[in-house]
C-alpha positions in Angstrom: 29.5 16.1 -8.4 29.9 14.5 -5.0 32.4 11.7 -4.4 31.1 8.1 -4.8 30.4 6.2 -1.6 33.2 3.6 -1.3 30.7 1.2 0.3 28.8 1.1 -3.0 31.8 0.5 -5.2 33.7 -2.1 -3.2 32.1 -5.6 -3.6 30.4 -7.5 -0.9 31.2 -11.3 -0.6 28.2 -13.6 0.1 29.6 -16.9 1.4 27.2 -19.7 0.6 27.4 -22.8 2.9 24.4 -24.9 3.9 22.0 -22.4 2.4 22.1 -23.2 -1.3 19.1 -21.1 -2.3 18.3 -17.6 -3.5 14.8 -17.1 -1.9 14.6 -16.5 1.8 18.3 -16.2 2.1 18.9 -13.4 4.7 22.7 -12.9 3.9 22.0 -12.6 0.2 19.0 -10.3 0.7 21.1 -8.0 3.0 24.0 -8.0 0.6 21.8 -6.9 -2.3 20.2 -4.2 -0.2 23.7 -2.8 0.4 23.8 -1.7 -3.2 27.4 -3.0 -3.8 28.7 -5.3 -6.5 28.2 -8.9 -5.3 30.6 -11.8 -5.3 28.9 -15.2 -4.5 31.2 -17.9 -3.4 31.1 -21.5 -2.2 34.2 -22.9 -0.5 34.7 -26.7 -0.3 36.2 -27.0 3.1 37.4 -30.6 3.9 39.9 -29.4 6.5 37.8 -27.8 9.3 35.2 -30.6 9.8 37.8 -33.3 10.5 36.0 -36.6 10.8 32.7 -34.9 9.9 33.7 -33.9 6.4 30.9 -34.6 4.0 30.2 -38.2 3.4 30.0 -39.8 0.0 26.2 -39.5 -0.5 26.2 -35.9 0.7 29.0 -35.1 -1.7 26.9 -36.4 -4.6 24.0 -34.1 -3.5 26.3 -31.1 -3.0 27.6 -31.5 -6.6 24.1 -31.3 -8.1 23.0 -28.6 -5.7 25.9 -26.4 -6.6 25.3 -26.9 -10.3 21.7 -25.8 -9.8 22.6 -22.8 -7.7 25.2 -21.7 -10.2 22.6 -21.7 -13.0 20.1 -19.8 -10.9 22.7 -17.1 -10.0 23.7 -16.8 -13.7 20.1 -16.4 -14.6 19.9 -13.4 -12.4 23.1 -11.8 -13.7 25.7 -13.1 -11.3 28.3 -15.9 -11.1 29.1 -18.5 -8.4 32.8 -18.6 -7.6 34.0 -22.1 -6.4 37.2 -22.5 -4.5 38.4 -25.1 -2.0 40.6 -25.2 1.1 40.7 -23.4 4.4 38.1 -20.7 4.5 40.3 -18.0 6.1 42.9 -18.3 3.3 40.2 -18.6 0.6 38.3 -15.5 1.7 41.4 -13.5 2.1 42.5 -14.4 -1.4 39.0 -13.3 -2.7 39.3 -10.0 -0.9 42.7 -9.4 -2.5 41.3 -10.2 -6.0 38.1 -8.2 -5.6 38.8 -5.4 -3.2 35.7 -6.5 -1.2 35.2 -4.7 2.1 32.4 -6.8 3.5 31.6 -10.5 3.9 28.1 -11.8 4.7 27.0 -15.3 5.5 24.3 -17.4 7.2 25.4 -19.0 10.4 26.4 -22.7 10.9 25.8 -24.5 14.2 28.1 -27.6 14.1 30.9 -27.1 16.7 33.5 -27.1 13.9 31.5 -24.5 12.0 31.3 -22.2 15.0 35.0 -22.4 15.5 35.7 -21.8 11.8 33.3 -18.8 11.6 34.9 -17.3 14.6 38.4 -17.6 13.0 37.2 -16.1 9.8 35.5 -13.2 11.7 38.6 -12.4 13.6 40.8 -12.4 10.5 38.4 -10.1 8.6 37.8 -7.7 11.5 41.6 -7.4 12.0 41.7 -6.1 8.4 38.9 -3.6 9.1 36.3 -5.4 7.0 32.6 -5.6 7.8 31.2 -9.0 8.8 27.5 -9.7 9.1 25.9 -13.1 9.8 22.3 -14.3 9.9 20.1 -17.1 11.1 18.8 -19.0 8.0 18.7 -22.7 8.7 16.5 -22.9 11.7 13.2 -21.3 12.8 14.8 -20.0 16.0 18.4 -19.2 16.8 19.8 -22.2 18.6 20.2 -21.3 22.3 17.5 -18.7 22.2 14.7 -21.0 23.6 15.2 -21.5 27.3 13.0 -22.5 30.2 11.8 -20.2 32.9 15.0 -20.7 34.8 17.0 -19.6 31.8 18.3 -23.1 31.2 18.1 -25.4 28.2 15.1 -27.6 27.8 15.8 -31.3 28.1 12.5 -32.6 26.9 11.2 -32.1 23.4 7.5 -31.5 24.3 8.3 -28.6 26.6 10.8 -27.2 24.1 8.3 -27.2 21.2 5.5 -25.7 23.3 7.9 -22.8 24.2 8.7 -22.4 20.5 5.0 -22.3 19.5 4.3 -19.8 22.3 7.0 -17.5 20.9 5.5 -17.8 17.4 6.9 -18.0 13.9 5.5 -14.8 12.3 8.2 -13.6 9.9 7.3 -14.3 6.3 10.0 -15.8 4.0 12.1 -13.3 2.1 11.3 -12.9 -1.6 13.4 -14.3 -4.4 15.7 -11.6 -5.8 14.8 -10.3 -9.3 18.4 -9.7 -10.2 21.9 -9.8 -8.7 24.3 -6.9 -8.9 27.2 -8.1 -11.0 30.7 -8.3 -9.4 34.2 -8.5 -10.7 35.1 -11.4 -13.0 37.4 -13.7 -11.0 38.7 -17.3 -11.5 36.6 -20.2 -10.3 37.3 -23.9 -9.9 35.4 -26.2 -12.3 32.8 -28.1 -10.3 33.7 -31.4 -12.1 37.3 -31.0 -10.9 36.1 -31.5 -7.3 35.1 -35.1 -8.2 32.2 -35.1 -5.8 30.3 -37.7 -7.7 31.3 -41.4 -8.0 32.7 -42.6 -11.4 33.5 -46.3 -11.5 31.6 -47.8 -10.0 28.7 -45.3 -10.0 27.1 -46.4 -6.7 24.8 -43.3 -6.9 22.9 -44.5 -10.0 19.8 -45.0 -7.9 20.0 -41.5 -6.5 19.5 -39.9 -9.9 16.2 -41.7 -10.4 14.7 -40.4 -7.1 16.2 -36.9 -6.4 16.3 -33.5 -8.0 18.8 -31.5 -5.9 18.5 -27.7 -6.0 16.0 -25.0 -5.1 13.5 -25.8 -7.8 13.6 -29.5 -6.9 12.9 -28.6 -3.3 9.9 -26.4 -4.2 8.5 -29.2 -6.4 8.9 -31.7 -3.6 7.1 -29.5 -1.2 4.3 -28.8 -3.6 3.8 -32.5 -4.4 3.7 -33.3 -0.7 1.1 -30.6 0.1 -1.0 -31.7 -2.8 -0.7 -35.4 -2.0 0.7 -37.3 1.0 0.3 -34.3 3.5 -3.5 -35.0 3.7 -3.0 -38.3 5.5 0.3 -37.5 7.1 -0.9 -37.8 10.7 -2.1 -41.4 10.3 0.2 -42.7 7.5 3.6 -41.2 8.2 4.9 -44.4 9.8 4.0 -46.6 6.8 7.1 -47.6 4.9 5.1 -49.2 2.0 3.5 -46.0 0.7 4.8 -42.5 -0.1 3.6 -41.1 3.2 6.4 -38.5 4.0 7.7 -35.3 2.4 11.2 -36.4 1.6 12.3 -32.8 2.1 15.1 -33.7 4.5 18.0 -33.5 2.0 16.7 -30.2 0.6 16.5 -28.8 4.2 19.9 -30.2 5.0 21.6 -28.3 2.1 19.4 -25.2 2.6 17.7 -25.4 -0.8 14.6 -24.6 1.1 14.3 -23.0 4.5 12.2 -24.3 7.4 10.5 -20.9 7.4 9.4 -21.5 3.8 8.1 -24.9 4.7 6.3 -23.6 7.8 4.4 -20.9 6.0 3.6 -23.2 3.0 2.1 -25.8 5.3 0.0 -23.1 7.1 -1.2 -21.7 3.7 -2.2 -25.2 2.6 -4.1 -25.7 5.8 -5.9 -22.4 5.4 -6.8 -23.3 1.8 -8.3 -26.6 3.0 -5.7 -28.8 1.3 -4.3 -30.1 4.6 -6.2 -31.0 7.8 -5.2 -29.2 11.0 -4.1 -32.5 12.6 -1.9 -33.4 9.7 -0.4 -29.9 9.5 0.3 -29.9 13.3 2.0 -33.3 13.1 4.2 -32.4 10.2 5.2 -29.0 11.7 6.1 -30.9 14.9 8.7 -32.8 12.8 10.2 -29.4 11.9 10.2 -28.8 15.7 12.1 -32.1 16.3 14.7 -30.8 13.8 14.9 -27.5 15.8 15.3 -29.5 19.0 18.3 -31.3 17.5 20.0 -27.9 16.8 19.1 -26.7 20.3 20.8 -29.8 21.8 23.9 -29.5 19.7 24.2 -25.9 20.7 24.1 -26.7 24.4 25.9 -30.0 24.2 28.6 -29.8 21.5 29.8 -33.3 22.3 26.4 -34.7 21.1 27.9 -36.4 18.0 30.6 -38.1 20.0 29.6 -38.9 23.6 26.3 -40.0 25.3 24.4 -37.1 26.9 23.8 -39.4 29.8 27.4 -39.9 31.0 26.8 -43.3 32.7 26.3 -44.7 29.2 30.0 -44.5 28.7 30.2 -47.7 30.7 27.6 -49.6 28.7 28.8 -53.2 28.0 28.9 -53.1 24.2 29.6 -56.2 22.2 33.4 -55.9 21.6 33.3 -58.3 18.6 31.2 -56.2 16.2 31.1 -59.3 14.0 27.6 -58.6 12.7 28.2 -54.9 11.7 29.0 -55.8 8.1 25.8 -57.8 7.8 23.8 -54.9 9.1 25.5 -52.4 6.7 24.8 -54.7 3.7 21.2 -55.6 4.6 22.0 -59.3 5.3 20.7 -59.7 8.9 17.9 -62.1 8.0 15.3 -59.7 9.2 13.5 -58.5 6.1 12.4 -55.0 7.4 15.9 -54.3 8.6 17.5 -55.5 5.4 15.0 -53.6 3.2 15.9 -50.4 5.0 19.6 -50.8 4.8 19.4 -51.6 1.1 17.1 -48.6 0.4 19.7 -46.5 2.1 22.5 -47.8 0.0 20.5 -47.5 -3.2 18.9 -44.2 -2.7 20.8 -42.3 0.0 17.7 -42.2 2.1 15.5 -44.3 4.4 12.0 -44.0 5.7 12.0 -42.5 9.2 10.2 -45.4 10.9 12.6 -47.8 9.3 15.5 -45.7 10.5 14.3 -46.3 14.0 13.9 -50.0 13.4 17.4 -50.5 11.9 19.0 -48.3 14.6 17.4 -50.2 17.4 18.5 -53.5 15.8 22.1 -52.4 15.7 22.2 -50.9 19.2 20.0 -53.4 21.1 20.0 -56.6 19.1 23.7 -56.5 18.2 24.9 -54.3 21.1 27.1 -52.3 18.7 27.7 -48.7 19.8 25.4 -46.1 18.3 28.4 -44.1 17.1 29.1 -46.9 14.6 25.7 -46.6 13.1 25.9 -42.8 13.2 29.1 -42.9 11.1 27.6 -45.3 8.6 24.6 -43.0 8.2 26.9 -40.0 7.9 28.5 -41.5 4.8 25.4 -43.0 3.2 22.6 -40.5 3.8 22.0 -37.6 1.4 20.4 -35.8 4.3 23.3 -36.5 6.8 23.0 -33.6 9.2 25.2 -33.6 12.3 22.6 -32.4 14.8 19.8 -34.6 13.6 21.9 -37.7 13.0 23.5 -37.5 16.5 20.3 -36.7 18.4 18.3 -39.5 16.7 20.9 -42.1 17.3 21.2 -41.1 21.0 17.4 -41.2 21.2 17.2 -44.8 19.9 20.1 -45.9 22.0 18.4 -44.5 25.2 21.3 -42.2 26.1 19.9 -38.9 24.9 17.7 -36.3 26.7 14.3 -37.3 25.3 15.5 -40.9 24.9 13.3 -43.9 24.2 12.9 -46.0 27.3 15.8 -48.5 27.5 13.4 -51.4 27.6 11.8 -50.4 24.3 13.4 -52.9 22.0 11.7 -53.1 18.6 10.7 -56.6 17.5 11.6 -56.3 13.8 9.0 -58.9 12.8 6.1 -57.1 14.5 7.4 -53.7 13.2 7.4 -55.0 9.7 4.0 -56.5 10.0 2.6 -53.3 11.4 4.2 -50.7 9.1 4.5 -52.8 5.9 1.5 -55.1 6.3 1.3 -56.5 2.8 5.1 -56.6 2.4 5.3 -54.2 -0.5 8.4 -52.4 1.0 10.2 -55.6 1.8 9.5 -57.1 -1.7 10.8 -53.9 -3.3 14.2 -54.0 -1.5 14.6 -57.7 -0.8 13.4 -59.2 -4.1 14.9 -62.6 -3.4 12.1 -63.4 -1.0 9.3 -61.6 -2.9 7.5 -64.8 -3.8 6.8 -65.7 -0.1 3.2 -65.4 1.0 2.4 -62.3 3.1 2.2 -64.4 6.3 5.9 -65.2 6.0 7.4 -62.2 4.2 8.6 -60.6 7.5 9.8 -64.0 9.0 10.9 -66.2 6.2 12.6 -68.7 8.5 9.2 -69.7 9.9 7.8 -70.7 6.6 7.3 -74.4 6.1 9.9 -75.9 3.9 7.4 -76.7 1.2 6.3 -73.0 1.1 9.9 -71.9 0.9 10.7 -74.3 -1.9 7.6 -73.2 -3.8 8.9 -69.6 -3.5 12.3 -70.7 -4.7 14.0 -69.8 -1.5 16.7 -71.8 0.3 17.7 -70.2 3.6 21.4 -69.3 3.8 21.7 -69.8 0.0 19.3 -67.2 -1.3 18.6 -65.3 1.9 20.3 -65.5 5.3 18.7 -66.9 8.4 18.5 -64.4 11.3 22.0 -63.5 12.5 20.6 -63.3 16.1 17.5 -64.7 17.7 15.1 -61.8 18.7 14.2 -63.3 22.1 17.8 -64.0 23.1 19.0 -60.6 21.8 16.2 -58.8 23.7 17.2 -60.6 27.0 20.8 -59.8 26.4 20.0 -56.1 25.9 17.9 -55.9 29.0 20.7 -57.6 31.0 23.2 -55.0 29.6 20.8 -52.1 30.6 20.3 -53.7 34.1 24.1 -53.9 34.5 24.3 -50.2 33.6 21.7 -49.3 36.2 23.6 -51.4 38.8 26.8 -49.5 38.0 24.9 -46.2 38.4 23.5 -47.2 41.8 27.0 -48.3 43.0 28.4 -44.9 42.0 25.5 -43.1 43.8 26.0 -45.4 46.9 29.7 -44.6 47.1 29.3 -40.9 46.4 30.3 -38.7 49.4 27.5 -36.7 50.9 27.0 -33.3 49.5 27.5 -30.2 51.7 24.2 -28.5 52.5 
């Protein structure tokens, strides 16, 4: 008999990260194809991310997603090993315990993740171990879509057209039928990580809305394609109806891949379930997500610093006295307050309302976008470094594809347009629910008799607006005008460039 191939007997470690699924998981599929015993591991790393360690809402999601993944792995004959700490030390310990000679994972694209993966790779390769990494969380490898001059795209439209021209042809990888068993090694108990809140349980509202895990993601996608997807192109901005997919947290944790979503939407369109216009619009939102990863790749400071450097001199309101009112949904503008309360209660907020509340913070209150970004990071179940940073910069007007600086949302008109009968506001701001539709988005304008009939006394039951829209708009435009003046002075005093 010939000697056994050592590659077949030494285990391979599959390091799960933001890819908590078994189907269309390139690292897992490649590890299974290797024919070796398999060790599946998740490492809770709160050291490497620094200030970007998972926020409270995301930790709740992670707990339930890991529980679901562990059950799915067990069902296929494997086991999920949980450990916490620095990944270099954790993986080296696993190698000592298992005799593994290879480690596979799907790449991460946050700056701290890139640095972490580089350190792990160097440590493993020094020991002569095989390292293989894969693209699994985006349709295209970030950095691979460039313009004709070989430079990064700065505008979304041109970027997405280049993506579509390249094409997304690869079908998703199949769900494995079984996992090759590996050595039995100790694992942390998930409950010991205390990822979920106890007293008080502020995530109680999360549990009514979300089903984290791969099956929950697939159910959410199916429900969307059989329901709201039909009218997505026209209705997606309506906050008062279930008009969006709510797939964002499932994508954030990799319980479903963008490639799976892409092909499912095209299949639904081919079957006549979804109109071409709706499919194109929804897929362009996947493209917006891709653009965020593209920007983070080329501009690693995206989460911290404005992409347009002159914005570093923006005259923000140093007082920040209204930040707490914004966080708690007590601004006196019902559509803003409804969004902030939905966020606190469910860990999610409708996309149009995200734009409204972000614009209010940055332009009405002149509070730096980074403050809002940090609040969203802690309270969103779908908090994603690339998306969160790009979208805040877009609203603030300091990103690449930024909204024009003079675009300052009027929260009353936005509410009347995207919540016309006030259903969304009444759900999340019940203290003013009895107001007639004509005043639901501007309670301070209701005649006193109308307010009394609705049982509302301003400042007692619901706050008056913390800022006047017209005055706040004028102040914001003056701040932007100041910024432009500063920019022109810099240009005026800049020495002539050599030709």
